[in-house]
N, C-alpha and C positions, 0 to 999 in steps of 0.2 A: 512679401517684400524681401529682397536679398540684402544681406548685410555682410560686411567683411569680417571674416573670422580672425581673431587675435592669435598670437603665437601661443598663449596659454591654452586657448581652446584646442588648438592643433595638438599640443603636447598631451592634453587630457585624452583626446580622441586616440592618439597614438598609444598611450598607456593602456587604455581600455581595450583596443584591438589586440595589442600584444598579450595582455592578460587573458583575453578570451581564446586566442589562438593556442597559447600554452595550456590553458585549462582543457580545451577540446582535445589537444594531443594526448594529455595525460589520461583522458577518458577513452578515446578511441583506440589507441594503441593496445592497451591491455585487453580491451574487448575483442579486437581483431586477433590477438594472440590466443584468447580462449576459444574462439570459433575455429581457428586454424588447427590448433592442437586437438580439438574434439573430432576433427576429420582426418587426422594424420596417423599413419602407422608407427610402430614402435621405433624403427631405425631413424625416422625423420625427427621424432620427438627427442631422441637421445643425441642428435647432432647438435653442434654448437651454434649459437646465434639466435636472434629474434626470428619468429615465424609468423610473419604478418599475412602471408598468402599461402594457401595449401599447394605443395608441389605434387603430392600424391594423396589421393582421397580414399578413405576407408570408412565404412559405417559400423564397424565392429563395436565401437564404443557405445553408439546409440542402440544397437541391437542388444548389447548386454544390459544396458540400463532399462530398456523397455521389455526385456524378457522376464523381468521379475514381476510377479503378481502384485507385490506390495507397492510397486510404482503406480500401478493402475488404480488400486484401491486408495492410495495416497492422493492421486489426482482427483478422484471422485469426491473424497472427503474435503479436499481443499476447495474444489469448485463449490461444493455445497456450503461450506462455512463462509467462503468469500461472497457468494451471491446472497444467501439468506442473511448473513451477518451484515453485509453492507446495506441491504434494504431496510433491515430493522434499525441499524445505526442511524441512517439518514432520517427515517420516519420519526424516531424518538428524539433526535436532535432538533428536528423542525418543531415538534410539539413542545419541546422545552425552550427553544430559542424565540419562538414567536411571542408567547406571553411576556418574556423578559424584555422584548423590544418595545412594549407598550408603556408609555409614561404613566398611564393611569393605574397600572398594576400596583396594589398595596405592597409596601415594603420591597419594592423592586431592587433597590441598591443592596438591601441586606441579603436577598436571595442570590443576587449576582455575586456578592462578596463571599458567601458560603460556597458557591460553586468554584470560584477562583481559588479559594483556600485549598480545595482538593487537588489543584494543579501542583501545589508545592509540598503538601503533606498527605501521605497515604498511610493505610494501615500496615502495609508490608505484605510479604509473601505468606507468612504463617496465618495471619487472620484471613487472608484471601482463600487459602487452602481449606481452613476450617469452615469458612462460609460455604464454599463449594461442596465440601463433604456433607455438611449438615443439611444442605438443600437437596442431597441425593443426586448430584449431577456428575459425580466421579465416574470416569470411563464412559462419558457421553459427550457427543459433539456440542451439546448445549453449553457445556463448560467452557467451550472456546468462543461462545457468542454472547451469552447473557452477562457474565461478570463485567465485561467492557462494553456494555450496550451504548453508553454515551461517553464521548470524549469531551471533557470540559473545554479544552482549547477549541475544538471544532465547533462546539455549540456557541462559544463566545464570538467566534468569527462569523457564524451564521446570524447571530443576534445583531451584530453590527451592520450586516448587510440589510437585514429587515429594517433597521432604524434609518437607513439611507433612502428607503422608498418614501414617496410623498404620502403624508397622512391624509391628504384630500381624497386619495383613491378609496381608502377605507370609509371615510365620511360619506362619500357619494354612494358607495354600495349600501351603507346602512340606511341612507335616505330612501333608497330603492327597495328596502326591506330585507336585504341579505343579513344572515346571522354569521357568527364567528367562523364556523366550519366552511361556509360558502365563500367567505372573504379569503380565508387561508388557502383553500384548495383550488379555487377558480380564479382568484385575482393575484394573490401574493405569490404563490408557487410558480405559475407560468412566467412571472417576471423575475424569478430567482434562479433560472437555469444555470447561470455562471457559477453561483455559490454552491448549488446542489451538485453540479458536475465536479467542482473542485473537491468538495468534502467527500463525495462518493469515491473519487480517486484516492484520496488519503486513506479512507477506511478500507477500500479494496486492496490497496498495496499492503496495508498493515496486516489484514487477514491472510493475504497470499504469502507474505514473508514470515509470518509467525510460526515458530516451532517450539518455543519454550513452554508455553502452556500445554501444548500437546504432550510434551515429555513429562510434565508434572501431573496432569490430570488423567491422561489416557494410558491404560495398561494393555489393552488388546492391540496387537499389531495391525490388524485389519481396520482399525479405527484411527490409526495415526495419519497425520496430514503429510503432504508431499515433502514439505521442507524438512521435516524430521527424518523421513526416510532417506532423503538425499544427504542430510547431514551425516548419517551413518556411513554413507558411501564416501563422502568427502573426508570425514575424520579418520576412517579406517583405511581408505585407499583401495578397497576391494569390497566385494559383495557377500563375503562369507557371513557378515552380521545380518544380512537380510535373506539368508536362505541358500546361498551358493557355497561351493566348496572352494578351497584355496587353489586346487588344481584347475578348476574351471575359471577362477578369476585370473590366474596367471596367463591364460590365453590372450588376454587383452591388457594393454598397457594401463596401469592404474591412473596415470595422468590423463589418458584419453577418456576414461570413464568419468574422472572428476570434472573435466571440462565439458563433456557431454551432459552431465548432470546439471552443471551451472546453466548451460544453454536451455535445457529443458525447463528449468525453474524460472528463468528470466524471460524467455521469449513471449509467453502469453501477455505479460504486463506491458512489454514493449509494443505488442500489436494493439493493445487497447488504447494506449496513450494518445496516438495521433487523432483518434475520433473525438476526444474531449479536450485536446490541447487548446482549441480556440476559445474555450470557456475559462481555461485555467488561470491565465494572467489576470483577466478582468475580475474573476471571482475573488482571487487573493487580494488584489489591490483595493477593490471597493469594500470588501469585508473587513479589511484591516485598518481602514482610515478613521471611521467614526467610533469613538469609544463611549 
């Protein structure tokens, strides 16, 4: 049924569209600038004005970034931490969230309250470092995965999603003789693709962008993750910190290398997002409604 839109509705729509257009511009223009500079030679970069489209193309920045062996070892370490870490994060979050979603779990509210408590108060950096050291995980990639195995926020979102599923599904399965693991892995999880995809994206982006723990816990350079190696390039403006000489670094504009490093670090996540975008909104909305 069609209804006549009021002036207030039109004003709200106009405000929303203007806001989204301005927000899109503030995101797209800097990203275009980064891509253009990453492909531009020195004299183009030093010229005045915005550079939204490349007028001359050079791949020297990317060649310089990819010529360093630490970039490749950083890539491999980051891919390992992201893939293995995300799988373990999602698995343990599911195993924690599913029991908490059941009303018959004894002291469910107390367990949930204790988990929520950790979202606001933590031990801090020094206790975390001492824990990792005493567990023998220093200078190991496990130090980048195990200490943050479960995010309390993500687990609460997942618990809320499980609570939104009809309890009759579980009751029917139990009547047919299914046990808890069969119900979870063959009935609940196939219906939970939106929240699993959403939480996987959050965990994956966190691991991909994380560099601080690598700086704290990892000493060997060949075990550093990509973001920390790129951070050295971005903070220093050249690659002498990762094995090159100043003379070699001067052959390529430092801004070109910085922007090339940004594209190298960002592009993989951008390529992954479209494949799970269709689950993203649904997973967030449903998981955040029921408390």
